[in-house]
N, CA, C and O of each residue as an XYZ file, in Angstrom:
316
protein
N       7.326     26.934     16.531
C       5.517     27.256     16.987
C       6.066     28.361     17.802
O       7.106     28.841     18.255
N       3.892     28.589     17.687
C       3.706     30.078     19.016
C       3.869     30.396     20.333
O       4.072     29.478     21.128
N       3.828     31.322     20.643
C       4.148     31.181     21.914
C       2.521     30.230     23.349
O       1.425     30.458     22.838
N       2.412     29.696     24.245
C       1.326     29.086     24.508
C       1.473     29.502     25.605
O       2.399     29.420     26.412
N       0.064     30.180     25.625
C      -0.811     30.655     26.807
C      -0.949     29.898     28.165
O      -1.056     30.490     29.239
N      -0.933     27.920     27.966
C      -1.078     27.885     29.857
C       0.751     27.544     29.919
O       1.051     26.585     30.628
N       1.666     28.126     29.367
C       2.900     28.410     29.638
C       2.968     29.096     31.322
O       3.610     28.788     32.326
N       1.975     30.138     31.014
C       2.128     31.204     32.776
C       2.198     30.506     33.413
O       2.397     29.399     32.914
N       2.104     30.564     34.880
C       2.015     29.783     36.054
C       0.634     29.252     36.851
O      -0.323     30.017     36.974
N       0.614     28.370     37.194
C      -0.964     27.417     37.322
C      -1.291     27.963     39.252
O      -0.931     28.632     40.221
N      -2.385     26.862     38.582
C      -2.635     26.940     40.520
C      -2.200     25.821     40.727
O      -1.638     25.757     41.820
N      -2.205     24.767     40.087
C      -1.253     23.453     40.912
C      -0.951     22.726     38.975
O      -1.310     22.883     37.808
N       0.104     21.773     40.012
C       0.986     21.856     39.054
C       2.280     20.007     39.637
O       3.068     19.746     40.546
N       1.829     19.423     38.646
C       2.440     18.012     39.218
C       3.104     18.314     37.465
O       2.856     19.281     36.743
N       3.967     17.145     37.176
C       4.853     16.265     36.660
C       4.644     16.244     35.709
O       5.614     16.283     34.952
N       3.390     16.176     35.157
C       3.015     16.136     33.756
C       1.292     17.068     33.952
O       0.156     17.041     33.480
N       1.853     17.577     34.650
C      -0.566     18.377     34.464
C      -0.298     19.565     34.758
O       0.860     19.766     35.124
N      -1.331     20.853     34.702
C      -0.846     22.444     35.077
C      -2.546     22.150     35.462
O      -3.308     21.396     34.857
N      -2.875     23.083     36.771
C      -5.401     23.199     36.800
C      -4.788     25.156     36.525
O      -3.794     25.769     36.914
N      -5.786     25.476     35.829
C      -5.820     26.770     35.961
C      -6.912     27.355     36.178
O      -7.792     26.910     35.441
N      -7.261     28.162     36.864
C      -9.008     28.903     37.480
C      -8.980     29.949     36.720
O     -10.132     30.354     36.564
N      -7.799     30.934     35.868
C      -8.223     32.359     35.598
C      -7.939     32.151     34.103
O      -8.594     33.007     33.508
N      -7.395     31.551     33.411
C      -6.928     31.450     32.482
C      -7.983     31.660     30.874
O      -7.717     32.284     29.847
N      -9.422     30.700     31.320
C     -10.119     30.676     29.951
C     -10.949     31.838     30.642
O     -11.341     32.006     31.797
N     -11.121     32.973     28.835
C     -11.866     34.621     28.751
C     -12.995     34.264     28.554
O     -13.455     35.092     27.767
N     -14.043     33.240     28.874
C     -14.760     32.708     28.750
C     -15.542     31.542     29.427
O     -16.039     30.471     29.078
N     -15.389     32.363     30.701
C     -16.058     31.121     31.864
C     -17.359     30.522     31.831
O     -18.370     31.204     31.996
N     -17.410     28.691     31.530
C     -18.894     28.294     31.547
C     -19.420     28.424     32.458
O     -20.536     28.813     32.114
N     -19.357     28.310     34.290
C     -19.391     28.772     35.277
C     -18.103     29.393     36.629
O     -16.936     29.776     36.554
N     -19.188     29.203     37.886
C     -17.675     30.207     38.968
C     -17.472     28.475     38.306
O     -17.928     27.504     37.703
N     -16.049     29.341     39.259
C     -14.607     28.399     39.345
C     -14.852     27.508     38.009
O     -14.973     26.304     38.237
N     -14.937     27.881     36.751
C     -14.245     27.143     36.062
C     -13.279     26.891     36.140
O     -12.747     27.562     37.025
N     -12.517     26.114     35.600
C     -11.604     25.240     35.736
C     -10.901     24.569     34.792
O     -11.689     23.716     34.385
N      -9.611     24.427     34.051
C      -8.545     24.111     32.977
C      -8.144     23.057     33.215
O      -8.755     23.203     34.273
N      -7.393     21.398     33.357
C      -6.989     20.527     33.642
C      -6.364     20.064     31.989
O      -7.073     19.432     31.207
N      -4.509     20.635     31.547
C      -4.299     20.023     30.844
C      -3.283     19.323     30.823
O      -3.023     19.106     32.007
N      -2.497     18.801     30.152
C      -1.350     18.327     30.372
C       0.446     19.402     29.630
O       0.677     20.069     28.621
N       1.133     19.046     30.669
C       2.545     19.615     30.145
C       2.645     19.730     28.239
O       2.909     20.358     27.214
N       2.347     18.964     28.674
C       3.654     18.132     27.352
C       2.854     19.438     26.140
O       2.236     20.310     26.750
N       2.851     19.515     25.316
C       2.094     20.284     23.908
C       1.882     19.399     22.523
O       2.457     19.605     21.455
N       0.906     18.356     22.811
C      -0.305     17.680     22.615
C      -1.089     18.936     21.910
O      -1.407     20.103     22.140
N      -1.250     17.293     20.270
C      -1.941     18.370     19.510
C      -3.566     18.068     20.583
O      -4.444     18.860     20.925
N      -3.418     16.804     20.807
C      -5.601     16.775     21.286
C      -5.372     15.709     22.532
O      -4.538     14.806     22.462
N      -5.924     15.852     23.277
C      -6.129     14.517     24.643
C      -5.454     13.331     24.179
O      -4.423     12.911     24.704
N      -6.171     12.657     22.958
C      -6.095     11.744     22.594
C      -4.500     11.613     22.135
O      -4.428     11.188     20.982
N      -3.314     11.848     22.691
C      -1.927     11.944     22.047
C      -1.538     11.987     24.268
O      -0.607     11.580     24.963
N      -1.982     12.228     24.366
C      -1.040     12.372     26.490
C      -0.902     10.165     25.639
O      -1.123      9.495     24.630
N      -0.200     10.059     27.576
C       0.705      8.107     26.968
C      -0.782      8.509     28.673
O      -1.447      9.365     29.255
N      -0.424      7.138     28.602
C      -1.375      6.418     29.598
C      -0.743      7.129     31.012
O      -1.545      7.711     31.742
N       0.812      7.079     31.427
C       1.101      8.500     32.952
C       0.724      9.795     32.747
O       0.418     10.741     33.474
N       0.832      9.578     31.437
C       0.187     11.531     31.631
C      -1.772     11.462     31.785
O      -2.395     12.101     32.633
N      -2.152     10.909     31.164
C      -4.312     10.810     31.522
C      -4.086     10.985     32.497
O      -4.001     12.095     33.023
N      -3.771      8.915     33.508
C      -3.968      9.367     35.159
C      -3.321     10.151     36.334
O      -3.434     10.006     37.551
N      -2.585     11.051     35.561
C      -1.997     11.794     36.550
C      -3.498     13.926     36.237
O      -4.043     14.700     37.022
N      -3.420     13.817     34.799
C      -5.176     14.835     34.711
C      -6.288     14.582     34.971
O      -7.277     15.264     34.702
N      -6.221     13.056     35.804
C      -7.508     12.646     35.941
C      -6.995     12.985     37.833
O      -7.662     13.737     38.543
N      -5.840     12.315     38.287
C      -5.728     13.112     39.656
C      -6.041     14.619     40.128
O      -6.265     15.118     41.231
N      -5.965     15.108     38.868
C      -5.275     15.900     39.205
C      -7.365     17.027     38.381
O      -7.611     18.229     38.481
N      -7.957     16.307     37.956
C      -9.024     16.643     38.477
C      -9.985     16.273     39.399
O     -10.577     17.227     39.903
N     -10.385     14.941     39.849
C     -10.328     15.485     41.068
C      -9.902     16.207     42.630
O     -10.434     16.682     43.633
N      -8.677     15.941     42.095
C      -7.408     17.376     43.715
C      -9.205     18.606     43.090
O      -9.971     19.026     43.958
N      -9.370     18.811     42.052
C      -9.712     20.523     41.694
C     -11.719     20.266     42.009
O     -12.484     21.112     42.472
N     -11.997     19.125     41.651
C     -13.979     18.214     42.184
C     -14.104     18.662     43.439
O     -15.024     19.304     43.947
N     -12.404     17.999     44.213
C     -13.147     18.184     45.466
C     -12.899     20.184     46.096
O     -13.801     20.767     46.699
N     -12.000     20.627     45.873
C     -11.814     21.926     46.473
C     -13.031     23.381     45.626
O     -13.084     24.559     45.978
N     -14.056     22.517     44.187
C     -14.601     22.983     44.043
C     -15.798     23.063     44.376
O     -16.623     23.974     44.289
N     -15.861     21.388     45.017
C     -16.933     21.467     46.027
C     -17.619     21.409     46.934
O     -18.721     20.969     47.262
N     -16.404     22.182     47.502
C     -16.672     22.692     48.971
C     -16.383     24.161     48.645
O     -17.314     24.623     47.985
N     -15.652     24.834     48.822
C     -15.296     25.657     48.132
C     -17.152     26.343     46.754
O     -17.676     27.415     47.059
N     -17.526     25.828     45.959
C     -19.138     26.421     45.694
C     -19.963     26.138     45.802
O     -20.817     26.940     45.424
N     -20.512     24.690     46.435
C     -20.732     23.427     46.605
C     -21.876     23.552     45.214
O     -23.032     23.887     45.471
N     -21.492     23.278     43.826
C     -22.625     23.275     42.708
C     -23.515     21.533     43.017
O     -23.353     20.497     43.662
N     -24.533     22.206     41.989
C     -24.628     20.719     41.765
C     -24.340     20.194     41.301
O     -24.533     19.109     41.849
N     -23.640     20.003     39.997
C     -22.881     19.049     39.542
C     -21.772     19.676     38.287
O     -22.030     20.697     37.650
N     -20.815     19.045     38.135
C     -20.191     18.544     37.193
C     -20.183     18.571     35.925
O     -20.941     17.700     35.496
N     -19.362     19.540     34.581
C     -19.234     19.506     33.530
C     -17.722     19.151     33.153
O     -16.892     20.041     32.971
N     -17.508     18.187     33.079
C     -16.470     17.384     31.924
C     -15.882     17.433     30.179
O     -16.053     16.589     29.299
N     -15.165     18.732     30.120
C     -15.566     18.444     28.992
C     -13.835     18.245     28.258
O     -12.870     18.650     28.908
N     -13.686     17.731     27.175
C     -12.129     17.756     26.430
C     -12.369     17.824     25.502
O     -11.493     17.869     24.639
């Protein structure tokens, strides 16, 4: 397997998820953030139920921080 660009230090980390804010070279908007599983998988649909729950907990955590920091009109979540 080639080197993973997401295995660098992250903003937040939990048992099975990582959160990045500056990894994406082409951010969609200010505050653009990536929330990804730690386990190397092909697709979101390959995550376990526990991993999925933890990923969404991280999304909620990041949403709260981004709302405070940037006061956006809304949020887009892509998978």
